[in-house]
C-alpha positions in Angstrom: 107.9 35.6 -224.4 109.0 36.0 -220.6 110.6 39.1 -219.3 114.4 39.0 -218.3 115.1 38.8 -214.6 116.1 42.5 -213.0 120.0 41.8 -213.4 119.6 41.0 -217.0 117.6 43.7 -218.2 119.8 46.6 -217.9 121.9 45.1 -220.9 119.8 45.8 -223.6 119.1 49.0 -222.2 121.9 50.5 -224.3 120.7 49.1 -227.7 118.7 49.8 -230.4 117.2 48.5 -233.5 118.4 51.7 -235.8 121.9 51.4 -234.4 123.0 47.6 -234.2 126.6 46.4 -234.4 126.6 43.4 -236.1 128.4 41.1 -233.8 127.9 41.4 -230.1 130.0 38.7 -227.7 128.1 38.2 -223.9 130.8 37.3 -221.5 130.7 36.2 -217.8 130.8 33.2 -215.2 128.6 30.5 -215.7 124.9 30.5 -214.2 124.6 34.4 -214.5 121.9 33.6 -217.5 123.7 34.6 -220.8 121.9 31.9 -222.5 118.5 33.8 -221.6 120.0 37.2 -223.1 121.1 36.0 -226.1 117.7 34.1 -226.8 116.0 37.5 -225.4 117.9 40.1 -228.0 117.6 37.8 -230.7 113.9 37.9 -230.2 114.0 41.8 -230.2 115.9 41.8 -233.2 113.4 39.4 -235.2 110.5 41.1 -233.9 108.4 43.4 -236.2 108.0 45.8 -233.6 110.4 49.3 -233.9 111.6 48.8 -230.4 113.5 46.4 -228.8 110.9 44.2 -227.2 109.0 41.0 -228.3 105.4 41.7 -228.9 104.6 37.9 -229.2 101.6 38.4 -231.5 103.6 38.8 -234.6 104.5 36.8 -237.5 108.2 36.6 -236.8 107.2 36.3 -232.7 105.0 33.3 -233.5 107.3 31.7 -235.2 110.2 31.9 -232.9 107.6 30.2 -230.4 107.3 27.1 -232.5 110.6 26.7 -233.1 110.4 27.4 -237.0 111.5 30.8 -237.5 114.0 30.1 -240.8 116.4 32.9 -240.0 116.9 32.2 -236.6 120.2 29.9 -236.4 121.2 28.6 -233.1 124.3 26.8 -232.9 125.5 24.1 -230.7 127.9 21.3 -230.3 125.9 18.6 -231.8 125.3 15.2 -229.5 128.0 13.1 -229.2 130.4 16.3 -230.9 133.3 17.5 -228.4 133.2 20.7 -230.3 131.2 22.9 -232.9 133.0 21.2 -236.1 133.5 23.2 -239.7 131.2 21.6 -240.8 128.4 23.1 -239.0 129.8 26.7 -239.7 129.9 25.6 -243.8 126.3 24.8 -243.5 125.5 27.6 -241.7 127.2 30.1 -244.3 125.4 28.5 -247.3 122.5 29.6 -246.0 123.2 33.2 -244.3 124.5 34.9 -247.4 121.1 34.2 -249.6 118.4 36.6 -248.6 116.4 36.3 -245.3 113.4 34.0 -246.1 111.2 36.7 -244.7 112.9 39.6 -246.3 114.4 41.5 -242.6 117.0 40.3 -239.6 119.0 36.9 -240.0 120.2 36.2 -236.6 123.0 34.0 -235.6 123.2 33.1 -231.9 126.6 30.8 -230.4 125.9 30.2 -226.8 129.6 29.2 -225.4 131.5 30.2 -228.0 134.4 28.6 -226.7 133.4 25.3 -227.4 134.0 25.8 -231.0 137.3 24.0 -232.8 140.0 26.2 -234.3 138.5 25.7 -237.8 134.8 26.5 -237.0 136.6 29.8 -235.3 138.5 30.6 -238.6 135.4 29.8 -240.3 133.3 32.2 -238.0 136.0 35.2 -238.3 136.1 35.2 -242.1 132.0 35.5 -242.0 132.5 38.4 -239.3 135.0 40.2 -241.8 132.4 40.5 -244.3 129.1 40.6 -242.6 126.0 39.5 -244.8 123.6 42.3 -244.8 121.0 42.6 -241.9 122.9 39.8 -240.0 123.4 39.8 -236.5 125.7 37.3 -234.8 124.7 37.0 -230.5 127.2 35.1 -228.9 128.4 34.1 -225.2 131.1 33.1 -223.4 132.2 31.6 -219.9 135.5 31.9 -221.0 136.0 34.9 -222.5 140.3 34.9 -222.3 140.0 31.6 -224.9 138.1 33.7 -227.5 140.7 34.2 -230.6 141.3 38.1 -230.3 140.3 38.4 -234.1 136.8 37.5 -232.8 137.2 39.7 -230.3 138.3 42.5 -231.9 135.1 42.3 -234.2 132.6 42.2 -231.7 131.2 44.3 -228.8 131.9 42.9 -225.8 129.6 43.1 -223.2 130.3 41.8 -219.6 127.6 40.1 -217.7 128.2 40.9 -213.9 126.6 39.0 -210.9 123.6 40.1 -209.5 123.1 41.9 -205.7 122.1 39.2 -203.3 118.8 41.0 -202.9 118.2 40.5 -206.9 119.2 36.8 -206.6 116.9 36.3 -203.4 114.2 38.2 -204.9 114.1 35.7 -208.1 114.8 32.8 -206.0 111.8 33.3 -203.8 109.3 33.2 -207.1 109.9 29.4 -207.1 111.4 28.5 -203.4 111.1 29.3 -199.7 113.9 27.1 -198.0 117.7 27.2 -197.8 117.4 30.3 -200.3 120.2 32.4 -198.4 122.4 29.4 -198.5 122.2 28.6 -202.3 123.2 32.2 -203.4 125.9 32.3 -200.7 127.5 28.9 -202.1 126.7 29.8 -205.6 128.8 32.9 -205.5 125.3 35.3 -206.5 124.6 33.0 -209.3 121.2 32.8 -209.6 121.1 29.9 -212.2 123.6 27.7 -210.2 121.6 28.6 -206.8 118.5 27.1 -208.8 120.7 24.2 -209.8 121.5 23.7 -205.9 117.9 24.2 -204.7 117.1 21.6 -207.4 119.7 19.3 -206.2 119.2 19.2 -202.3 121.8 21.8 -201.6 121.8 20.9 -197.8 122.6 17.0 -198.3 125.1 18.2 -201.2 126.8 20.5 -199.2 127.3 18.0 -195.8 128.4 15.0 -198.0 131.0 17.5 -199.7 132.1 19.0 -196.4 132.5 15.5 -194.9 134.4 14.0 -197.6 136.9 17.3 -197.6 137.3 16.9 -194.0 138.0 13.2 -194.6 140.8 13.7 -197.4 142.6 16.1 -195.3 142.5 14.3 -191.7 143.9 11.1 -193.0 143.1 11.1 -197.0 142.2 7.2 -196.6 139.2 7.4 -198.8 141.1 9.2 -202.0 140.3 6.4 -204.1 136.6 6.0 -203.3 135.9 9.7 -203.2 137.2 10.1 -206.6 135.2 7.5 -208.5 132.3 8.8 -206.3 132.3 12.1 -207.4 133.2 11.4 -211.2 129.7 9.4 -210.9 128.2 12.6 -210.4 129.3 14.8 -213.2 126.8 17.1 -213.1 128.2 18.7 -209.8 131.9 17.7 -209.8 132.7 21.2 -211.3 130.8 22.8 -208.5 132.4 20.9 -206.1 136.0 21.9 -207.6 135.1 25.2 -207.3 134.1 24.8 -203.4 137.6 23.5 -202.7 138.8 26.5 -204.6 136.8 28.4 -202.2 138.1 26.5 -198.9 141.7 27.2 -199.6 140.5 31.0 -200.5 138.9 31.3 -197.0 141.5 30.0 -195.4 144.1 32.1 -197.0 141.4 35.2 -195.7 141.7 33.4 -192.2 145.9 33.4 -192.5 145.5 37.4 -193.5 142.5 38.9 -191.7 142.4 37.0 -188.6 139.2 37.7 -186.8 137.5 40.0 -189.4 137.5 37.1 -192.4 134.5 37.3 -194.7 134.2 33.7 -195.5 131.4 30.8 -196.0 130.0 30.1 -192.7 129.5 26.1 -193.1 133.0 25.6 -193.6 134.2 28.2 -191.3 135.8 25.9 -188.8 137.7 24.0 -191.5 139.0 27.4 -193.1 139.6 28.9 -190.0 141.9 25.9 -188.8 143.8 25.6 -192.3 144.2 29.5 -192.1 145.8 29.2 -188.9 147.9 25.9 -189.1 148.7 25.5 -193.2 151.8 27.2 -194.8 150.6 30.2 -196.9 152.5 29.4 -199.7 151.5 25.6 -200.0 147.8 27.4 -200.1 148.4 29.3 -202.4 150.2 26.4 -204.5 147.1 24.2 -204.0 144.5 26.9 -205.1 146.3 27.5 -208.4 146.6 23.3 -209.2 143.2 23.3 -208.0 141.7 25.9 -210.0 143.6 24.2 -213.2 141.8 21.1 -212.4 138.6 23.0 -212.3 139.1 24.7 -215.7 139.9 21.3 -217.3 136.4 19.6 -216.2 134.5 22.7 -216.8 135.3 22.0 -220.4 136.0 18.9 -222.4 138.8 16.4 -221.6 139.7 12.9 -222.6 142.4 12.6 -219.4 140.7 10.5 -216.7 139.3 12.0 -214.2 139.5 9.7 -211.8 143.2 10.1 -211.9 143.0 13.7 -212.0 140.5 13.6 -209.0 143.1 11.1 -207.2 146.0 13.0 -207.7 144.9 16.6 -206.7 143.2 15.0 -203.3 147.0 13.5 -202.7 148.1 17.1 -202.9 145.7 18.3 -200.3 146.1 15.4 -198.0 149.9 16.1 -198.2 149.9 19.6 -198.2 147.1 20.2 -195.3 147.1 16.7 -193.6 146.2 17.8 -190.2 145.6 15.0 -187.6 143.5 16.9 -185.4 141.0 18.4 -187.7 
């Protein structure tokens, strides 16, 4: 079983098999490796070793490696479903109040617990209030404030923070040799996002994004076409919206710090001009609106994405439209 990268390993240092809480909630931004951390901690708790490690040799570890461990329950959204459903938790409850198949610990792993329905959250809460013996809940969230306070209060919360630039670079350098620094910069030090960018041809993706945004700001003539195209590329849509927020943040930095603004280098011409020629109030209002749409698209929504994008683009063109860009 693989070791954790350096920026995640530190979060297991304070954990001990002899003194485990029954529920842990790991939270932080997307792309920091929370799911990998959940998997690692799950495996080490189930391993027959007395320490919080995975030996890879015992019966438990071999069952984990073959994805057949009967006491490891990973709760994910079912295919085609919007949320983790109450029926999944009812099915789980029927299993975990029985004795462990191998006579030791049981693990309930719930990545992205914010994807639970309200009924499912209430059902999990009841289990957390009276947890079965030797049963451990390992949960993660990209949006901690979406988690009910009742669940949070019954869990040990551990915030996962972004690693340093050098930690990101060292990890990415194991697999890549080009455009690493740019990927780290554009991902805001989130290694898994940076890795995805490398796999998606980062230079072309970023170049197209800047071209699209420049066109919207300058004229808005292609708003409909751009929104339709972005909605066809759902894998990168949340990232592009986040980059839109970065442009506004950098423009605000230019307005405030002038020559000393720490901004993304490849969009500096745009952000400097916006900072010098846009109303600071409009920049903040657009940033709030952009973040709202980003949060909407980062989760599940029944709203027509292309209409929401068009509305956002119109607001950008209206408030930032500068013909000489």
